[in-house]
C-alpha positions in Angstrom: 67.6 27.2 -18.3 68.0 30.2 -16.0 68.8 34.0 -16.3 69.9 36.7 -13.6 67.8 39.6 -12.9 68.8 42.7 -11.3 66.5 44.4 -9.1 67.3 47.5 -6.8 67.7 45.3 -3.6 69.6 41.6 -5.1 70.0 39.8 -7.8 67.5 37.0 -8.5 67.9 34.1 -10.3 64.8 33.5 -13.1 64.0 29.8 -14.2 63.1 29.8 -18.0 60.7 26.9 -19.4 59.9 26.2 -22.4 56.1 24.8 -22.7 54.3 23.5 -26.0 51.2 24.8 -25.0 49.1 27.0 -22.2 45.9 27.6 -21.6 45.1 30.9 -19.9 41.4 32.3 -18.8 40.9 35.8 -17.6 38.1 36.7 -15.4 36.7 39.8 -13.8 33.4 41.9 -13.7 32.3 42.8 -17.2 33.6 46.2 -16.5 37.2 44.8 -16.1 38.1 44.4 -19.8 38.3 40.9 -20.0 37.5 40.5 -23.1 39.9 43.3 -24.6 42.5 42.0 -22.4 42.1 38.6 -23.7 41.6 39.7 -27.3 45.1 41.5 -26.8 46.5 38.4 -25.8 45.5 36.5 -28.6 46.5 39.0 -31.5 49.8 39.1 -29.5 50.5 35.3 -29.8 48.8 35.4 -33.7 51.7 38.0 -34.7 54.9 36.3 -33.1 53.2 33.1 -34.7 51.6 30.5 -31.9 48.6 28.7 -32.9 45.5 29.9 -31.2 42.0 29.3 -30.1 40.0 31.4 -28.1 36.5 31.0 -26.0 35.3 34.4 -24.6 32.7 34.1 -21.9 30.0 37.1 -22.0 27.7 37.4 -18.8 23.9 36.6 -19.9 22.6 39.8 -18.4 23.1 43.3 -20.0 24.6 44.6 -16.5 24.8 42.6 -13.9 25.2 44.4 -10.2 29.6 44.8 -10.0 31.2 41.9 -8.4 28.1 39.7 -9.0 28.6 36.2 -9.8 26.2 36.6 -12.7 28.0 39.4 -14.2 31.6 37.3 -14.2 33.1 38.0 -17.9 35.6 35.5 -18.9 38.2 34.7 -22.1 39.8 31.7 -22.3 43.1 31.6 -24.9 44.7 28.6 -25.8 47.7 29.0 -27.6 50.7 26.9 -28.7 53.7 25.6 -30.7 51.8 23.1 -32.8 48.2 22.5 -34.0 45.5 22.9 -31.8 41.6 23.1 -32.4 40.2 23.9 -29.0 40.7 26.7 -26.8 41.3 24.1 -23.9 40.1 21.5 -21.7 40.7 23.3 -18.8 42.7 26.5 -18.0 46.2 26.1 -16.7 46.4 29.8 -15.7 43.6 31.7 -13.9 43.8 35.6 -13.7 41.1 36.5 -11.3 40.1 40.4 -10.7 37.6 39.7 -8.1 36.5 37.1 -5.6 33.4 36.7 -7.9 35.3 35.8 -11.0 37.8 33.2 -8.7 34.4 31.4 -7.2 32.7 31.2 -10.9 36.0 30.0 -12.8 38.1 28.1 -9.6 36.3 24.8 -10.4 37.7 24.9 -14.0 41.4 25.4 -12.9 43.4 22.3 -13.3 44.9 20.6 -10.0 47.8 22.6 -9.1 47.4 25.2 -12.0 48.2 29.0 -11.0 46.0 31.6 -10.0 47.3 35.5 -10.2 44.4 37.3 -7.5 43.9 41.1 -7.6 43.6 40.9 -3.7 42.5 44.3 -3.8 39.0 43.2 -4.7 38.8 40.8 -1.9 36.9 43.1 0.7 34.2 42.3 2.8 31.7 43.4 0.4 33.1 41.6 -2.6 33.1 38.5 -0.8 29.5 38.7 0.4 28.4 39.4 -3.2 30.1 36.5 -4.4 28.3 34.2 -1.7 32.0 33.6 0.2 31.4 32.8 3.9 34.9 33.1 4.6 38.3 34.6 2.6 39.7 32.1 0.3 42.9 34.0 0.5 43.0 33.0 4.1 40.9 29.9 4.8 43.6 27.5 3.0 41.1 26.8 0.2 43.6 27.8 -2.5 46.1 25.2 -1.1 46.4 23.1 -4.1 47.0 25.9 -6.2 50.1 28.2 -7.1 48.8 31.4 -5.8 50.1 34.8 -6.7 48.4 37.5 -5.0 48.9 41.1 -6.5 47.2 44.5 -5.6 46.9 44.8 -9.2 44.1 48.0 -8.1 46.8 49.8 -5.9 49.8 49.3 -7.9 47.9 50.8 -11.2 46.6 54.0 -9.3 50.1 54.3 -7.9 51.7 53.9 -11.3 49.2 56.5 -13.2 48.3 59.1 -10.6 51.6 61.5 -10.9 51.6 60.7 -14.8 48.1 61.3 -15.9 45.5 63.9 -14.9 42.7 61.2 -15.1 39.9 60.3 -12.4 40.4 57.5 -10.2 37.1 55.7 -11.8 38.9 56.5 -15.1 42.6 55.3 -13.9 40.9 52.0 -12.4 39.3 51.3 -15.9 43.3 50.6 -17.2 44.0 47.7 -14.4 43.3 45.7 -17.3 46.5 46.4 -18.8 48.2 46.3 -16.1 47.5 42.4 -15.7 48.2 42.1 -19.1 51.5 43.4 -19.0 52.6 40.7 -15.9 50.8 38.2 -18.5 52.9 39.3 -20.9 56.4 39.3 -19.3 55.3 35.5 -17.8 55.0 34.0 -21.4 57.4 36.1 -23.5 55.0 38.8 -25.2 56.0 41.4 -27.0 54.2 44.9 -25.9 54.8 46.5 -29.1 51.6 45.2 -30.5 49.2 46.2 -27.9 51.0 50.0 -27.6 50.1 50.3 -31.5 46.3 49.4 -30.8 46.1 51.5 -28.2 47.6 54.5 -30.1 45.2 53.6 -32.4 42.1 53.0 -30.2 42.4 56.3 -28.3 43.8 58.4 -30.8 41.3 61.1 -29.8 42.2 60.9 -26.1 46.1 61.0 -25.8 46.0 61.2 -22.1 43.6 57.8 -21.9 46.4 55.7 -24.1 49.2 57.4 -22.5 47.2 56.0 -19.1 46.7 52.0 -20.6 50.3 52.1 -21.9 51.7 53.2 -18.7 49.5 50.6 -16.8 51.3 47.9 -19.7 54.5 48.7 -19.1 54.0 48.9 -15.1 52.9 45.5 -15.1 55.1 44.1 -17.4 57.9 45.7 -14.9 56.3 44.4 -12.0 56.5 41.1 -12.9 60.4 41.8 -14.5 61.5 42.9 -11.0 59.0 41.1 -8.2 60.1 38.3 -6.3 56.7 36.9 -6.5 57.8 35.9 -10.1 60.7 33.2 -10.5 59.6 31.4 -13.7 59.6 33.0 -17.5 57.7 30.9 -19.7 58.0 30.7 -23.7 56.0 29.0 -26.7 57.6 28.5 -30.2 56.5 29.4 -33.1 53.6 27.1 -34.3 54.9 24.8 -37.4 51.7 26.1 -39.7 51.7 25.8 -43.4 53.5 28.8 -45.1 51.1 31.4 -45.8 50.1 35.1 -44.7 47.8 35.0 -41.4 45.4 36.6 -39.7 43.3 35.8 -36.5 39.8 35.9 -37.4 36.7 35.2 -35.3 33.7 33.0 -37.2 31.3 36.2 -36.9 34.3 38.0 -38.8 34.6 35.0 -41.5 31.0 34.6 -42.1 30.7 38.6 -43.2 34.1 38.2 -45.4 32.4 34.8 -47.0 29.4 36.4 -48.4 31.3 39.9 -49.3 33.9 37.4 -51.2 31.2 35.3 -53.0 29.1 38.7 -54.0 32.4 39.4 -55.9 32.7 36.1 -57.1 29.0 36.3 -58.4 29.5 39.7 -59.6 26.1 40.2 -57.4 25.1 43.3 -54.8 25.1 42.0 -51.1 22.2 42.5 -49.2 21.8 42.0 -45.6 19.2 42.5 -43.7 18.6 42.2 -40.0 17.6 42.9 -36.3 20.3 42.7 -33.8 20.4 40.1 -31.8 23.4 38.1 -30.0 25.2 36.6 -31.0 25.1 37.1 -34.2 25.2 41.2 -34.5 28.9 41.5 -35.2 27.8 40.4 -38.5 25.6 43.6 -39.7 28.6 45.6 -37.6 31.1 43.9 -40.1 28.7 44.1 -43.1 27.9 47.8 -42.6 31.5 48.6 -42.7 32.3 47.4 -46.1 30.3 49.8 -48.1 33.3 50.3 -50.4 32.5 46.2 -51.6 28.9 47.7 -52.7 27.6 45.9 -49.5 23.6 47.1 -48.2 23.1 46.7 -45.1 19.1 47.4 -43.4 18.7 47.1 -39.9 15.5 46.8 -39.7 12.7 47.4 -37.0 11.9 43.5 -36.6 13.0 40.3 -37.7 10.1 39.9 -39.9 10.7 43.0 -42.0 14.5 41.9 -42.2 13.9 38.9 -44.0 11.5 40.2 -46.0 13.4 42.9 -47.3 16.0 40.0 -48.4 13.6 38.4 -50.3 13.0 41.2 -52.0 16.8 41.3 -52.5 16.6 38.1 -53.8 13.7 38.8 -55.9 15.8 41.5 -57.9 18.5 39.2 -58.4 21.0 40.2 -55.9 22.2 38.4 -53.0 19.8 38.2 -50.4 21.0 37.5 -47.0 19.4 37.8 -43.2 20.8 36.6 -39.9 19.7 36.2 -36.6 19.5 33.3 -33.9 17.4 31.2 -32.8 14.6 32.7 -31.2 14.5 35.3 -34.4 14.5 32.5 -36.8 11.1 31.6 -35.3 9.6 35.1 -36.4 11.3 34.5 -40.1 10.1 30.9 -40.7 6.9 32.4 -42.4 8.6 34.2 -44.9 11.0 31.3 -45.4 8.0 29.2 -47.0 7.7 32.1 -49.0 11.0 31.8 -50.4 10.6 28.0 -50.7 7.1 28.8 -52.5 8.7 31.4 -54.7 11.8 29.4 -55.4 14.3 32.5 -54.6 17.6 31.6 -53.3 17.8 33.5 -49.9 20.3 32.8 -47.2 19.6 32.8 -44.0 22.6 32.6 -41.5 21.6 31.3 -37.5 23.9 32.0 -35.3 22.7 29.4 -32.5 22.4 30.0 -28.8 21.1 28.7 -25.7 17.2 28.7 -25.6 14.5 28.3 -25.9 12.8 31.5 -25.5 15.7 34.1 -24.4 17.7 31.0 -22.9 20.9 31.9 -22.5 22.0 34.6 -25.2 25.6 35.0 -24.8 26.0 30.8 -24.6 26.6 28.4 -27.1 24.7 25.5 -28.5 23.5 23.6 -31.6 19.7 22.9 -30.6 18.2 24.8 -33.8 19.3 21.7 -36.3 15.1 20.6 -35.9 14.2 24.0 -36.4 16.1 24.3 -39.7 15.4 21.3 -41.4 11.8 21.0 -40.4 10.9 24.0 -38.8 8.1 25.6 -41.5 4.3 24.7 -41.8 3.6 22.3 -44.6 6.3 20.4 -46.7 8.7 23.2 -46.6 12.5 21.6 -47.7 15.5 23.7 -47.4 19.1 23.5 -47.9 21.2 22.9 -44.4 24.6 23.8 -44.0 27.1 24.7 -40.9 30.8 25.7 -40.8 33.0 23.4 -38.3 35.1 25.9 -37.2 35.7 29.9 -37.2 38.0 30.0 -40.1 35.3 27.4 -41.9 32.9 30.3 -41.7 34.2 32.3 -45.1 34.1 28.6 -47.1 30.8 27.8 -46.0 29.8 31.0 -46.9 30.7 31.1 -50.4 29.2 27.5 -50.6 25.9 28.7 -49.3 25.7 31.6 -52.1 27.0 28.8 -54.5 24.2 26.1 -53.6 21.5 28.8 -53.3 21.6 30.2 -56.4 22.7 27.1 -58.4 19.1 25.1 -57.1 17.1 28.5 -56.3 16.2 27.5 -53.0 16.7 28.8 -49.6 20.0 28.1 -47.5 20.2 27.8 -43.5 23.8 28.2 -42.3 23.9 27.4 -39.0 27.1 28.7 -37.1 26.8 28.9 -33.3 28.1 31.2 -30.0 31.1 29.3 -30.0 32.1 29.6 -33.6 30.9 33.5 -33.8 33.0 34.6 -31.1 35.9 32.3 -31.1 39.0 32.8 -32.7 41.9 30.8 -34.3 44.5 31.8 -37.3 43.3 32.2 -40.7 45.4 31.7 -43.9 44.2 34.5 -46.3 43.3 32.5 -49.4 44.4 33.2 -53.2 41.2 34.9 -54.6 42.1 33.2 -57.7 41.5 29.7 -56.0 38.2 30.4 -54.5 35.4 28.8 -56.5 33.5 30.4 -59.3 29.9 31.2 -58.6 27.6 31.6 -61.7 24.2 32.8 -62.1 22.5 32.5 -65.1 19.7 35.0 -65.6 16.8 34.5 -68.3 16.7 37.2 -70.8 15.2 35.4 -74.1 11.3 35.8 -73.8 11.1 33.0 -76.2 8.8 30.0 -75.1 9.3 31.6 -71.1 8.0 29.9 -68.5 8.6 30.7 -64.6 8.6 27.2 -63.2 10.3 25.4 -66.1 13.0 23.5 -64.7 16.7 22.7 -65.1 17.1 19.0 -66.1 20.0 18.4 -63.5 18.8 20.6 -60.5 15.2 21.3 -61.2 16.2 25.0 -60.6 13.6 27.5 -62.0 14.3 30.0 -64.3 15.7 33.4 -62.5 14.2 36.3 -64.4 15.1 39.6 -63.3 12.2 41.5 -63.0 11.8 44.5 -65.7 13.4 42.2 -68.6 11.4 42.9 -71.2 9.0 39.9 -72.1 9.5 38.0 -68.6 6.7 38.9 -66.4 5.6 36.7 -63.9 3.8 36.1 -61.0 5.4 34.8 -57.5 3.7 34.9 -54.3 2.7 32.7 -51.3 0.0 30.8 -52.8 0.6 27.5 -54.5 1.7 27.9 -58.2 0.8 25.6 -61.3 3.9 23.7 -62.7 5.5 25.5 -65.7 3.5 28.6 -65.9 3.3 29.7 -62.4 0.0 30.5 -62.1 -2.1 29.8 -59.0 -3.4 26.6 -58.8 -5.6 25.0 -56.4 -5.8 21.6 -58.2 -4.4 18.8 -55.7 -2.8 16.6 -58.0 -0.5 19.8 -59.3 -0.1 20.4 -55.4 1.4 17.0 -54.9 3.7 17.0 -58.0 4.9 20.6 -56.9 5.1 19.5 -53.3 7.7 16.4 -54.5 9.4 18.6 -56.8 10.5 21.1 -54.3 11.8 18.1 -51.9 13.4 16.3 -54.9 15.1 19.5 -55.9 16.7 19.9 -52.4 17.4 16.0 -52.3 19.8 16.3 -55.5 22.2 18.9 -53.9 23.6 15.7 -53.0 25.2 15.4 -56.2 27.2 18.5 -56.0 28.2 18.6 -52.4 31.5 16.3 -51.5 31.3 12.9 -49.8 32.0 13.1 -46.1 35.4 12.1 -44.7 36.6 9.5 -42.5 39.2 10.3 -40.1 40.8 6.9 -39.5 39.9 3.5 -40.6 36.8 3.2 -43.1 35.3 0.4 -40.7 35.9 -0.2 -36.9 34.5 -0.6 -33.4 33.3 3.4 -33.0 32.8 6.0 -35.3 32.4 9.4 -33.8 29.9 11.7 -35.9 29.5 15.4 -35.2 28.6 18.7 -37.0 29.3 22.2 -36.8 31.2 23.3 -34.0 32.3 20.2 -32.1 34.4 19.4 -34.8 37.7 20.3 -32.7 37.1 18.3 -29.7 35.8 15.3 -31.9 38.9 15.1 -34.0 41.4 15.7 -31.1 39.5 12.9 -28.8 39.7 10.6 -32.1 43.5 11.5 -32.6 44.0 11.2 -28.6 42.2 7.8 -28.7 43.7 6.4 -31.7 47.1 7.1 -30.6 46.6 4.5 -27.6 45.2 2.1 -30.1 42.0 2.1 -30.0 39.8 1.0 -33.2 38.3 4.4 -33.1 37.3 6.9 -36.5 35.7 10.1 -36.6 33.7 12.0 -39.2 32.0 15.3 -39.4 29.2 16.9 -41.2 28.9 20.2 -43.0 26.2 19.6 -45.1 23.1 18.3 -42.7 20.2 18.4 -45.7 20.7 16.9 -47.8 23.1 14.4 -46.4 26.7 13.4 -48.3 25.4 10.7 -50.6 28.3 8.2 -49.2 27.0 9.0 -45.3 24.7 5.7 -45.1 27.7 3.6 -46.5 30.0 5.1 -44.1 27.8 4.2 -40.9 27.5 0.6 -41.8 31.3 0.2 -41.3 31.1 0.8 -37.5 29.9 -1.3 -34.6 28.6 1.7 -32.7 28.0 5.7 -33.9 28.4 8.1 -31.1 26.9 11.6 -31.8 28.2 14.7 -29.6 25.9 17.4 -30.0 25.1 20.5 -27.9 21.5 19.4 -27.7 19.3 16.4 -26.4 19.9 14.3 -29.6 18.7 16.3 -32.9 21.3 15.1 -35.6 21.0 11.0 -33.7 17.6 11.2 -34.7 17.9 12.0 -38.0 20.3 9.4 -38.1 18.4 7.0 -36.6 15.5 7.9 -38.7 17.2 7.7 -42.2 19.6 5.1 -41.9 18.0 2.7 -39.3 21.4 2.9 -37.4 21.1 2.5 -33.6 23.1 6.0 -33.1 24.2 7.3 -29.6 23.5 10.4 -28.5 25.8 12.2 -26.3 24.5 15.6 -25.0 25.6 18.5 -23.4 23.5 21.5 -23.2 25.4 23.4 -20.4 26.1 26.7 -22.8 29.5 25.7 -23.2 31.3 23.3 -25.7 32.8 19.9 -25.6 35.9 19.2 -23.9 38.1 16.9 -25.3 38.1 14.6 -22.5 34.4 14.2 -22.3 34.5 13.3 -25.9 37.4 10.2 -24.6 35.2 8.9 -22.0 32.2 8.8 -23.6 33.7 6.3 -26.2 35.9 4.5 -23.7 32.3 3.1 -22.5 31.5 1.6 -25.7 35.5 0.1 -26.2 
């Protein structure tokens, strides 16, 4: 269909095209506000009912030189009128605020895709910083794309200089809202939600709020009247299950999940943490929730943070600590203490690229071995992993349930992709959340601190200060039942086996792994953690083409679901896509003697659907 829009000079015809899904990537210097721009577009799309999935891409350096390649910040958003599970394989639209943003992101743009370029930044200095030998706006290198050249910086300043009393530098900070206004017109987004956000965000600085509102409206008006845009796109509301939804990131869902678990258990949540990317937002979120009785402690280092959390566990509360891979390495000795004392410590690891400092703002799944085996001695713990940003909520509750039921530490393996990515989350009915029972011992009659529950092997939980229940804990081996210090070799072997058996018995209390597709066939694609979206979408695509391919996804990694071995035997080939060099596939091969094929990616980026499709096709 088409409509006619008035301009001062003439009437022009606007083509209105309906799309099922669009993937946009906003890219610019780390000071250009691309994360904010992408977040606002995401929030607005969620409000009007689209399904969404996002992938923020932060610069690895704290503050790279302006206009440089390492300083490029990006935000990719996939919004659609149907169910989606990933932020899109490749962007359909690239908004490039400077030459460096264009150079870094152009290789990912789909063939024939749309580029919106801020031409004001394509000067000699910025081209040199981006290692361009010629200007891509002039040398024909963008001929395969639909390019819209907009002097965004100039248009933004011209709109503001007579309206607000701000410096040129302050006005330039608003240009991201000008670009956002352009995209809002192109994809039929309302301005009202962002206007309300601006008013709330800059309530104490009315001039800045006014400048951003003007920039947003001017960008929208420019797209509405400029001849450069001849097509207006619409994406209908997605057909999602009925309910009340909100946009949520993995870190937000993690924090909310542990708060909910504390309320369900009737215990205080204590979070001891040391700031580290990409886990810091969990500390930020929990520190704002004192109204739920949450206690947060920003420790002087990782060791102090985990030891404080162990102390919270000992006193009968929910002791939680969070970090990323390098911080886990520092915490592991204390995790061993929690295993020896059999306390329900929970450790969040928001995985990132490594080793060492590695790629602190990029995603990876390379800490599975660290979680399962990364301590001295025989030191078993429960290991679980959420599969989507919203699943972080459910698995946080599950971590608390298992930790207290089995009186043993739990590792909760998120990653940077889940932590920063967002999707619609259907707010659950509180009454439908699982029950968490914590049974404290109060009767001193025949009390033994290392007596065990017949089914779970969990030791009794005696809160310090309870009369008659005084007992000793510590890192030295305990005598069975009494908890006294013991150096007896037979007792040590017994206690090692009991602690291992206790974790093994968790398999009786977790759901079986489900197979998407046929129970038997040529290929099973097996994943864990944040690979869920790409794997499931790839399997769906292959099955629509008639291929004998099925999928399965693990959220419980130690122990495995009790039916996993039988599921694996039903397929000729098992392919395991992982953002590491084959850690889960190694565990599968060792435990089940299955010739699992690792499909590794360690580029700091999540899997694309098409990458998994191509890999599976090699074995069909």
